[in-house]
N, C-alpha and C positions, 0 to 999 in steps of 0.2 A: 469449352466454356460451360459452366454450371447453369442449369435452367433456373436455379434459385437466385433471384436478384439480391438476396440477403446473405449469400454464402460467405462473403468476405466480412460480414458483420451487419448488425442491425442497430439503428439508433432511433431515439425518441426525442424530437425537438418540436417546439411550437405546437404540442399536442398531437403530433403526427408521427407515425412510424415510417422511416425511410431507410434505404440502403446506407450503410455507414459512410460511403464516399460522398453522399449527398447531404450529410448533416452540416448545418452552418448556423452561425449566429451573426447579428449585426456587428459591424466594426465599432459601433459606439456602445456596445454592451460593457458595463463596468467589470464583468467577469473577465473580459479581454483587456480593456484599457487599464484596469487597476488591480488585476488579480483578486477581485472582490467576489470570491466564490468559495464554497466549501464542497468537498467531495468525499466519496468513499468508494472502495473497490472490494468486491467479493468475487471469489472464483467458483467456477463450476468444474467439478471433477466427475467424469464418467456419468454425466447426466444429472448431477445433483449439486445444488449450492452447498457450500461449506460454511457453517455458522452464519447463515443469512440473518437471523434475528439479531445477532450481536452487531453485525454491520449496520442494519437498519437502526438499531438503538443508537449507535455512535453517530450516524448521519443525522438523526433527529436532534441529538444533543448539540452537534456542530451548528446546525441551522438555528437552533434556539440561541446559542451563544453569539452568533453573528446577525441575529435579527433578520433572518431570511425565512420567507414563508411562501413558497410556490403554491399554486392552487391545489395540487394533488396531496391528499392525506397519505398516511402511512400505508394503508391497504392499497391505495391506488399506485403508490410508488412500487410496492412489492409486485403488483400485477404487471406494471410496465417492465420491470426487470425480467420477470418470467416470459413475457411476450417477446422481448428482444432476443432472449436466448432461443426460444422456440422458433421464431422466424428464421434465425440464422442456421438452425439445424446443428449447431455445434455441441459436441459431447463434452469438450473441455474448453472453457472460455474464461476470459478476463471481462468482468462486468462492472461498469462504472455508473455511479449516480452522482449528479452534480446539481447543486442549487446555485444559480448565478443571480447577482444583483439585478441584472437586466439594464436596459437603457432608461434614462429619465423620461417620464411622461410630460414633464415640463422642460422645454428646450433650454439648455444651459444650466439647469439646476445642479447644485452641488449637495443637495440633500439626499442621503440614502433612502429616506422614506418616500421620495418622489419616484423611485424606480419600480418597475414592474418585475418582481422576482419570477423566475421560471425554472422548471426542471429540465435537465438534459440527462439522458441515459443511453448507454450503448453496450453491446456485447460483441466482442471481437475474438479471434483465435487467441489461445493461451499465450501469455507473455511470461518469460523468466527475466527478472531484472539483472540477474547474473546468468549468462548462458549455461545450459546443462553441461557442456563439455568443460567449462571453467569450474563448475561446481565439482566435477569428478576429480580434478587435480587439486582443487582448493583455490579459492580466489586469492589474488595478490592485492593486499589492502594498503592504501596510503593514508597516513594521518595528515590531513590538510592543514595548511597554515592559516587559511581563512577561518575566523571564528564563527560559531553558530550565532544567529540572531538571538538576542536575549529573550527569554521566555516572557518577560514583562512587556516586550514590544509586540511579539507575534506568538500567540499561544500555540505551542507545538502539539497540544492534545486535540486541537481543532484541525482536522486534515484540510490543508489549504494549498493554493498554488504559488505561494511566496517561496520560490526555490532559488533565489539569486545566490544565497550563501552556499547551498548544497551544490548548485551547478558550478560555481567557482571552484569548490573543492573537487568536483568530478573532473573538470578541465585540468586542474593541477595534477591529479592522479594520472590522467592519460598522458599529459606532457612528460611525466616521469616514468612512463611505461608500465603503470599498474592498472588493474582491472577496474577498481572503484575506490571510494574514499570514505573515511569517517571523519567527523568534525568534533573538535573540542570547543567548549565555550571560552569566553574571555578569561575565566579564572583557571583554565586548564583542566576542566573536567570533561570526560568523554560524553558525547550526546548520541548522535545517530548518523546514518549515512543517507545518500540520496535514494529514498524509497524503501529503506529498511531499518529495523532495529538491530542493535549489535549486542552480542553476548560474549563473555569471556569465561574461560574455565581455569581455575587455579587450585591445585591440590584436591581435585575432585569436586570442587564447589563452583556452581554456575552463578554468574553475576550479570546484571543488565543495568544500564544507567537509570538514575532516578530523575534526570533533568534533561531539558532540551530535546525531548523525544516524544513521539506519538505513542499513545497507549495502544500498541498494536494488538490486533486480534490474534495474529500468529505468535506474537510475544506472549500473550495470555495462554495460548495453546502449549507453548514450550514450557512455561512455568507449571502448568497443570500436569504435563507429561513428566516433568522432573519429580513432582510430588508423587505421582503414580509409580515411578520407577525407583523411588527412594534416593534421588539425587538431591543433595542440598542446593537450594537456589533462592536467590532474593534479588529484589530491586534495591540498588544501593549507589551511593556516590562512587565514581571510579575516576581516579586521577590518571593522567597520561602515563606517569611512571608505572603505576600499578598495571595499567592496560598493556604496556610494552613488555611486561614480565609474565604475560599470560602463558599458560601451557597450551591452550587451544582458544580459537576464536571462531565464531560463526555469526552469520547474519540471519535475520528472519523477516519474512514478508509474505503477504497474500500472493504476490506474483513471484513465486519461486519456492516458498516453504522455508525449510531449514537449509542454509547454504554455507558449507564449511569454508574456512579461510586457511591457507597453508603458508602465507607469507605476510608479515607486517613490516612495511618498510624494508630495510635491509635484512631483517631477521627472518630466518626460516624456522617455522614451528614444527616440532616433532621431526618426522622424516620427510618433510616437504609434501605431505599428503594430508587429507582430512584426519583429524584426531579421533580417537575411539569414542569419546562421549558425543562429539559432533555427529559421527556416523550413526551411533545408536539413536540419537534423538531424531535425526533425519529419517532413518528407516522406520522408526515407530510412528512418526508423524504421518507418513504416507500409508503405513499399514492401517492406522486408525481410519483414514479416509476410505480405504478399500473395505473396511469392516462396516462402514456406514455411519460412523460417529458424527453427530451434528449435521446430518444430511437432510436437505429438503429437496425432494425430486422436482425437476423442472416440469411445470404443467404443460401437457400437450396442447397444441393449438386448438384442437377440437374441443377441449375442455374450457377454452377461453372464448369460444365463439360469441357468447352472450355478453362478454365484458365490454 
């Protein structure tokens, strides 16, 4: 057994740092009862956060959009994330920040303004939303029959816990023997999958959906890499018919990076392995990590003693 009580992860709740297994919230917290929370996830690779400022920016925008204001300011939130990772001792980590509505200060109130907003954060060992061995052979992707919740109802650019449509699509994919799913909207346009943005390649051109999708930080990284490598790429409307005719498909997320797809429904892409552009972007993405691009070193605990 490790002598470090935070070895399995460290969390910040109610203004305190606790081992991950001890983190909890009241059952009356609207973050739990109503999915009334926003969150963001940043990863740590070899002791450094990747694009930490971009994730903090997106988290701040999400809180503003949902009128959430925990007591910690941006600098304090950043310090909390550093401390969670440092306490855990993890070199590679999945690090989450959550702003929850909290429970009403007035019993029985239905007014969001009556709730006491609060910050939750945690660092746990690295997570790949598509397992590494599946990435190696290419994920098998199912197009779900469940439509994506309309953007006008739940803003997909605000990272949130309303996952009922995504989870239904994922269950459907698993029932059909596939690894994961992608959803279309009610008009038949491709959106995103449970926890990742989706990309397609056709005739050497990379496309990613312009609707029903989070404006992912990894998505942004992929588009930047395409520009750097001279690969035509754009955010555009993608119908299901166009998507099903793709030469290559890959997913992109903080929790896994660039993740190739080798099957779409009954269709085998290429030679049933990750395609050449997908592989190139995956390899370049991780090479840039190793080179230190967009890296913020995790602060050692001794440097935070006064915080």
